[in-house]
C-alpha positions as CSV (number, residue, x, y, z in Angstrom):
1,M,-18.1,11.3,83.8
2,A,-14.5,10.1,84.0
3,I,-12.6,9.7,80.8
4,K,-12.4,6.0,79.8
5,T,-9.2,4.8,78.2
6,I,-10.8,1.8,76.6
7,K,-11.8,1.9,72.9
8,P,-15.1,3.8,72.4
9,R,-18.3,2.1,71.7
10,I,-19.8,3.0,68.3
11,L,-23.5,3.0,67.4
12,I,-24.2,2.7,63.7
13,V,-27.7,3.5,62.4
14,G,-28.1,2.0,58.9
15,A,-26.9,-1.4,57.6
16,G,-26.4,-0.3,54.0
17,L,-23.2,-0.4,52.2
18,G,-21.6,2.5,54.1
19,G,-22.7,1.4,57.5
20,L,-21.5,-2.2,56.9
21,T,-18.2,-1.1,55.6
22,L,-17.7,1.0,58.7
23,A,-18.7,-2.1,60.8
24,Q,-16.2,-4.3,59.0
25,S,-13.4,-1.8,59.4
26,L,-14.1,-1.5,63.1
27,R,-14.3,-5.2,63.5
28,K,-10.8,-5.5,62.0
29,Q,-9.5,-3.0,64.5
30,G,-11.2,-4.7,67.5
31,I,-13.4,-1.6,68.2
32,P,-16.8,-2.4,69.7
33,F,-19.9,-1.5,67.7
34,E,-23.6,-2.1,67.3
35,I,-25.3,-1.7,64.0
36,F,-29.1,-1.2,63.7
37,E,-31.3,-1.5,60.6
38,R,-34.9,-0.4,60.3
39,D,-35.7,-3.2,57.8
40,T,-37.1,-6.4,59.3
41,D,-34.6,-8.5,57.4
42,A,-32.1,-8.4,54.5
43,H,-34.8,-8.9,51.8
44,S,-37.8,-6.9,53.1
45,R,-37.1,-3.9,50.9
46,F,-35.8,-3.2,47.4
47,L,-32.1,-2.5,47.8
48,G,-31.5,-0.7,44.6
49,W,-29.7,-1.7,41.4
50,A,-26.1,-2.5,40.5
51,L,-23.4,0.1,41.3
52,G,-19.8,0.6,40.1
53,V,-17.1,0.2,42.8
54,H,-14.0,1.9,41.8
55,T,-11.0,4.0,43.0
56,I,-11.4,2.7,46.6
57,L,-11.0,-1.0,45.9
58,D,-7.5,-1.4,47.3
59,D,-8.3,0.6,50.5
60,L,-11.6,-1.3,50.9
61,V,-9.9,-4.7,50.7
62,S,-7.0,-3.7,53.1
63,S,-9.4,-2.2,55.6
64,I,-11.7,-5.2,56.1
65,P,-10.9,-8.5,57.9
66,D,-9.3,-11.4,56.1
67,D,-12.2,-13.8,56.8
68,L,-14.4,-12.4,54.0
69,P,-14.6,-14.3,50.7
70,P,-12.8,-12.8,47.6
71,I,-14.6,-9.5,46.7
72,K,-14.9,-9.7,42.9
73,E,-16.2,-13.2,42.8
74,S,-18.7,-12.4,45.6
75,I,-20.3,-9.2,44.3
76,T,-19.9,-8.8,40.5
77,H,-23.2,-8.6,38.6
78,L,-21.6,-10.4,35.6
79,S,-20.9,-13.8,37.2
80,P,-20.6,-16.4,35.7
81,L,-19.8,-14.5,32.5
82,K,-16.2,-13.8,31.8
83,L,-16.6,-10.1,31.0
84,E,-15.2,-7.0,32.6
85,A,-17.4,-4.2,33.9
86,Q,-18.2,-1.6,31.2
87,I,-20.4,1.5,30.9
88,A,-21.0,3.0,27.4
89,F,-22.5,6.2,26.1
90,Y,-24.1,6.6,22.6
91,F,-24.8,10.1,21.3
92,H,-25.1,11.4,17.8
93,G,-23.1,8.5,16.3
94,K,-20.4,8.4,19.0
95,H,-19.7,5.3,21.0
96,I,-17.5,6.0,24.1
97,A,-17.0,3.9,27.2
98,V,-15.3,3.3,30.5
99,Q,-14.1,-0.3,31.1
100,S,-12.4,-2.0,34.0
101,T,-8.7,-2.5,33.4
102,P,-5.9,-3.9,35.6
103,E,-4.6,-0.3,35.9
104,Q,-8.1,1.2,36.9
105,P,-10.2,-1.7,38.1
106,V,-14.0,-1.4,38.4
107,I,-16.4,-4.0,39.9
108,R,-20.0,-3.5,38.9
109,A,-21.6,-4.9,42.0
110,N,-25.0,-6.4,42.4
111,R,-26.3,-4.6,45.6
112,P,-27.8,-7.6,47.4
113,R,-24.6,-9.6,46.8
114,F,-22.5,-6.7,47.9
115,R,-24.6,-6.2,51.1
116,D,-24.5,-9.9,51.8
117,W,-20.7,-9.9,51.4
118,L,-20.3,-6.9,53.7
119,S,-22.7,-8.6,56.3
120,T,-20.3,-11.5,56.8
121,H,-19.9,-12.0,60.6
122,I,-21.7,-8.7,61.3
123,P,-24.4,-9.0,63.9
124,I,-27.0,-6.7,62.4
125,Q,-29.9,-5.8,64.7
126,W,-33.0,-5.8,62.4
127,G,-36.3,-4.0,62.8
128,K,-34.7,-1.1,64.8
129,R,-36.3,2.2,63.8
130,P,-34.8,5.1,65.9
131,T,-37.2,7.6,67.4
132,R,-35.0,9.7,69.7
133,V,-31.4,10.5,70.5
134,E,-30.2,11.7,74.0
135,Q,-26.7,12.8,75.0
136,V,-26.3,12.3,78.7
137,Q,-23.0,13.7,79.8
138,D,-20.5,11.7,77.7
139,E,-22.8,9.0,76.5
140,I,-25.2,8.7,73.6
141,R,-28.6,7.0,74.2
142,L,-30.5,5.9,71.2
143,H,-34.2,5.0,71.6
144,F,-36.1,2.8,69.2
145,E,-39.7,2.4,68.2
146,D,-39.9,-1.1,69.8
147,G,-39.1,0.5,73.2
148,T,-35.5,-0.6,73.5
149,T,-32.4,1.6,73.9
150,A,-28.7,1.4,73.1
151,T,-25.9,3.3,74.7
152,G,-22.5,4.2,73.3
153,D,-19.8,6.8,73.0
154,I,-20.3,7.8,69.3
155,L,-23.3,7.7,67.0
156,V,-22.9,7.4,63.3
157,G,-25.8,8.1,60.9
158,A,-25.4,5.9,57.9
159,D,-29.1,5.9,57.3
160,G,-29.5,7.2,53.8
161,V,-31.1,10.1,52.0
162,N,-34.0,10.5,54.5
163,S,-31.6,10.2,57.5
164,F,-33.1,10.3,61.0
165,V,-29.7,11.0,62.5
166,R,-29.2,14.0,60.1
167,E,-32.6,15.5,61.1
168,H,-31.6,15.2,64.8
169,L,-28.1,16.7,64.2
170,L,-29.1,19.6,62.1
171,G,-32.6,20.2,63.5
172,V,-33.9,20.6,59.9
173,P,-36.6,18.4,58.5
174,N,-35.5,16.3,55.5
175,K,-38.3,17.7,53.4
176,E,-36.9,21.2,53.8
177,L,-33.3,20.2,53.1
178,L,-33.6,17.9,50.1
179,R,-34.2,19.4,46.7
180,P,-35.6,17.6,43.6
181,I,-33.6,17.0,40.5
182,P,-35.8,18.2,37.6
183,N,-36.2,14.9,35.8
184,C,-39.2,12.7,35.2
185,M,-37.6,9.2,35.7
186,I,-39.8,6.3,34.6
187,S,-38.3,2.8,35.1
188,G,-38.9,-0.9,34.6
189,E,-37.2,-4.3,34.7
190,T,-37.2,-7.3,32.4
191,T,-35.3,-10.5,31.8
192,L,-33.6,-11.1,28.5
193,S,-32.1,-14.3,27.1
194,G,-30.7,-15.8,23.9
195,E,-29.9,-13.4,21.1
196,A,-31.6,-10.4,22.9
197,F,-29.3,-10.9,25.8
198,E,-26.3,-11.1,23.5
199,R,-27.3,-7.9,21.8
200,Q,-27.5,-6.0,25.1
201,L,-24.1,-7.4,26.2
202,S,-22.7,-6.2,22.9
203,I,-24.0,-2.7,23.4
204,A,-22.3,-2.6,26.9
205,H,-21.2,-5.3,29.3
206,S,-22.8,-3.6,32.3
207,C,-24.8,-0.5,31.4
208,Y,-25.2,2.2,28.8
209,V,-26.8,5.6,28.2
210,A,-28.4,6.4,24.8
211,G,-29.5,9.9,23.9
212,G,-32.3,10.9,21.6
213,P,-32.1,13.5,18.8
214,A,-30.2,16.7,19.5
215,S,-33.5,18.5,20.0
216,S,-34.8,16.2,22.7
217,N,-34.4,16.5,26.4
218,Y,-34.2,12.9,27.5
219,F,-31.8,10.0,27.7
220,L,-32.3,6.3,28.3
221,F,-30.2,4.3,30.9
222,V,-30.1,0.5,30.6
223,G,-28.3,-1.6,33.2
224,L,-27.7,-5.3,33.8
225,N,-28.5,-6.0,37.4
226,R,-27.6,-9.7,37.6
227,V,-26.9,-12.8,35.4
228,S,-28.7,-16.1,35.9
229,P,-26.6,-18.9,37.5
230,D,-26.3,-20.7,34.1
231,G,-25.2,-17.5,32.4
232,K,-27.9,-17.7,29.7
233,S,-30.1,-14.8,30.7
234,G,-29.8,-11.4,32.4
235,R,-32.1,-9.3,34.6
236,Y,-32.1,-5.7,33.2
237,Y,-33.4,-2.5,34.5
238,W,-33.9,0.8,32.7
239,F,-35.1,4.3,33.2
240,T,-35.8,7.3,31.0
241,A,-34.6,10.7,32.4
242,D,-36.8,13.4,30.8
243,K,-36.0,17.0,31.8
244,D,-39.0,18.2,33.7
245,P,-38.9,21.1,36.2
246,S,-42.4,20.4,37.4
247,I,-41.8,16.8,38.5
248,A,-42.1,17.6,42.3
249,N,-45.6,19.2,41.8
250,E,-48.4,17.2,43.4
251,D,-50.5,17.5,40.3
252,H,-47.7,16.2,37.9
253,W,-49.3,13.9,35.4
254,S,-47.1,10.9,36.3
255,K,-48.4,10.9,39.9
256,S,-51.8,9.6,38.8
257,A,-50.8,7.8,35.6
258,S,-51.4,4.0,35.4
259,Q,-48.6,1.6,34.6
260,A,-49.9,1.3,31.0
261,E,-49.9,5.1,30.6
262,L,-46.3,5.3,32.0
263,Y,-45.3,2.6,29.6
264,D,-46.9,4.2,26.6
265,H,-45.2,7.5,27.5
266,V,-41.8,5.8,27.5
267,V,-42.4,3.9,24.3
268,N,-43.4,7.2,22.5
269,L,-40.5,9.1,24.1
270,T,-37.9,6.5,22.9
271,S,-39.4,5.9,19.5
272,T,-36.7,7.8,17.8
273,L,-33.9,5.7,19.2
274,E,-32.2,2.9,17.3
275,P,-34.2,-0.4,17.8
276,R,-31.2,-2.1,19.6
277,F,-31.5,0.6,22.4
278,S,-35.2,0.5,22.8
279,E,-35.4,-3.3,22.6
280,V,-35.2,-3.6,26.4
281,I,-38.2,-1.4,26.8
282,R,-40.2,-3.2,24.1
283,S,-39.4,-6.5,25.9
284,T,-40.8,-5.1,29.2
285,S,-44.3,-6.0,30.1
286,V,-46.6,-3.3,31.4
287,S,-46.7,-5.0,34.8
288,E,-42.9,-4.7,35.0
289,V,-43.0,-0.9,34.8
290,K,-42.6,0.7,38.2
291,A,-45.9,2.1,39.3
292,K,-44.5,5.6,40.2
293,P,-41.7,7.6,38.7
294,F,-38.5,8.2,40.7
295,I,-38.0,11.6,42.2
296,I,-34.3,12.0,42.9
297,R,-33.3,14.5,45.6
298,D,-29.9,15.9,46.6
299,A,-28.5,18.4,49.1
300,E,-25.3,20.3,49.7
301,I,-24.6,20.3,53.4
302,E,-21.8,22.8,54.2
303,H,-21.5,22.3,58.0
304,L,-22.2,19.7,60.6
305,P,-21.8,20.3,64.4
306,V,-18.7,18.6,65.6
307,G,-19.2,16.2,68.5
308,R,-20.1,12.6,69.3
309,I,-22.6,12.3,66.4
310,T,-21.5,12.3,62.8
311,L,-22.7,11.1,59.3
312,L,-21.6,9.2,56.3
313,G,-22.8,8.5,52.8
314,D,-26.2,9.7,51.6
315,A,-27.0,10.9,55.1
316,A,-24.2,13.5,54.6
317,H,-24.2,14.2,50.9
318,P,-27.3,12.8,49.1
319,M,-26.6,13.0,45.4
320,S,-28.2,12.0,42.1
321,P,-26.9,8.8,40.4
322,F,-25.8,10.3,37.1
323,R,-22.1,9.9,37.6
324,G,-22.3,6.7,39.5
325,E,-20.4,8.1,42.5
326,G,-22.8,8.0,45.5
327,G,-21.9,4.5,46.6
328,V,-18.1,5.0,46.3
329,H,-18.3,8.2,48.3
330,A,-20.2,6.3,51.1
331,L,-17.5,3.7,51.1
332,R,-14.8,6.4,51.2
333,D,-16.5,8.1,54.1
334,A,-16.7,4.8,56.0
335,L,-13.1,4.0,55.5
336,N,-11.9,7.5,56.5
337,L,-14.2,7.5,59.5
338,S,-13.0,4.1,60.7
339,K,-9.4,5.4,60.5
340,A,-10.3,8.4,62.6
341,I,-12.1,6.3,65.2
342,G,-9.1,3.9,65.2
343,Q,-6.9,6.8,66.4
344,L,-9.1,7.5,69.5
345,K,-7.4,6.5,72.8
346,S,-10.4,7.3,75.0
347,N,-13.9,8.6,75.0
348,D,-12.8,12.2,75.8
349,T,-15.0,14.7,74.0
350,K,-12.2,17.0,72.9
351,E,-10.2,14.1,71.4
352,I,-13.3,13.0,69.5
353,E,-14.1,16.5,68.3
354,S,-10.5,17.0,67.1
355,L,-10.5,13.9,64.9
356,F,-14.1,14.2,63.7
357,G,-13.7,17.8,62.8
358,S,-11.0,16.9,60.2
359,Y,-13.1,13.9,59.0
360,Q,-16.2,16.0,58.5
361,K,-14.4,18.9,56.8
362,E,-12.9,16.6,54.1
363,M,-16.1,14.6,53.8
364,L,-18.4,17.5,53.4
365,E,-16.2,19.4,50.9
366,R,-15.6,16.2,48.8
367,G,-19.3,15.4,49.0
368,A,-20.5,18.8,48.0
369,R,-18.3,18.7,44.9
370,A,-19.7,15.3,44.0
371,V,-23.3,16.5,44.5
372,R,-22.8,19.5,42.2
373,A,-21.0,17.4,39.5
374,S,-23.7,14.7,39.6
375,R,-26.5,17.3,39.4
376,S,-24.8,18.9,36.4
377,Q,-24.8,15.6,34.5
378,H,-28.6,15.1,34.8
379,S,-29.5,16.4,31.4
380,L,-28.9,15.5,27.8
381,E,-27.3,18.9,27.1
382,T,-24.3,18.4,29.4
383,I,-23.9,14.7,28.5
384,A,-24.1,15.3,24.7
385,D,-21.6,18.1,25.0
386,G,-19.1,15.6,26.2
387,Q,-19.0,16.7,29.9
388,I,-19.1,13.1,31.1
389,V,-17.4,11.3,33.9
390,A,-18.3,7.8,34.8
391,W,-16.8,5.5,37.5
392,G,-14.2,8.3,38.2
393,Q,-13.0,8.3,34.6
394,T,-13.6,10.2,31.3
395,P,-15.0,7.8,28.6
396,V,-13.0,7.2,25.5
397,E,-14.0,6.1,22.0
398,V,-14.2,2.3,21.7
399,P,-15.0,-0.1,18.8
400,D,-18.3,-1.9,18.6
401,E,-18.4,-5.5,19.8
402,T,-20.3,-8.7,19.0
403,I,-20.6,-10.8,22.1
404,T,-21.8,-14.4,22.3
405,I,-22.9,-16.1,25.5
406,E,-21.0,-19.2,24.5
407,A,-17.7,-17.3,24.3
408,C,-18.4,-15.6,27.7
409,L,-18.9,-19.0,29.4
410,A,-15.9,-20.8,27.8
C-alpha cells in the first residue's frame, strides 16, 4: 500500500478515562479517530469510585480542547462543599495526610462526573465488543460482536485490566498474565448526613485509611464518592483489606458467604478500631454490602511488540489501588501517546514504530515501577512502617479538624 501523507486514523478500544483523554487530545490536534466502548451506554455498568487526579493536571488541561467546562468544578467529588481534596492515614496514634495545595493541586474526582466531562463532544460508539483484529498490509481491521468492522491505521487498547487488545497483542490469555493481590477485600456503600457526615469530613475531606492493632493484618479504607446537591449528605464507600494469600482459591470462604456473613466478618474485624472509624460500617445496611469480595489483580509487562497496535492504562500496567496511581498513569499514557501520534506525518510503518517504540519503553518502565510500588503498599506492615505515598506525595503530620457543613457551604 502506498504511504499516505494525511494524518493517520486512530481506533481506540475503551471509552474509560484513558481512552477519552486520548480522544480529546487527538480532537484538539485535528487527528481523526473512532472510539468504541463495550458498554451499551454511559450508565450500564458500575464505573468505580472516586480517584485522585494529580501531577498531570496542567498537562491535561493544556492538551484538551478549550470547549470543555472548567475541570475542577465539573469533576470534584466535594461539590458543593468548599473543601480541598485530602487523604489521611491513622496508625498507632499518628494522623498524617496529603492535601491539595496551590503548589501541588489534587482533584479528587467522581468517576462518572470525570467520564462525562471527558466525553464532551466525543462521539462514543456504544455496545461495541471487539472479537477479532486483522492487519491487512498497512491497515488495521477491527471486528465486533455485532458484525460490524472498523478500519484504521493505528489501534490503541485502552480497554482495562481484562484487555482484549492486550490478549491479541501478546498472545497470552489474561487469566495467565494477571496475578492476584493477597487481600480479602470486602466492601460496601452508605449515605451519611448531619453530624455523622460532619464526623467523617473531620476525619478526612476525601478518604482515609485506618489500621487496627499492631498485631493485626488488615486496614480499613473509607472514601467519599460524592456529595448531595444540597451539600447536606455524602455517599461513602469503604473496604477492608485483610491479608489473605488464599483469596484466589475457588473454595475461599468469602466466595460462598452471604451478604450478612460478609458484613458480620467486617464488623468483627474492625471491632478494635475507634468508633469514629467504624461508624461508616455500622451505618451500612446488610443489603449495601457488595455480594462478592474484590480480587485485585496486577501484572508487570516488560515488553510489547512495536507496530501499529499499542496499549495504555490498565491494559498496559494493571495495578492495585493502594497508592492511588492507576488513573493518573492512564492519563499520562494517553497524553504521551497523543503527542507521539501528533508527530506522525504519514501512515508509514517505520515512522509509527520509531515513535511508538519510545512511547512504549517509557510507559512500560514507569508502569512497572508503579505496579511494584502499589503492590508493596497492600499490607498493614508496610503502611504502618511509614512507607506510604499517596497522590504522588509523602503524607505529613496534620492537626485534627472539626468540620461543620454550615461552614463548608458558606
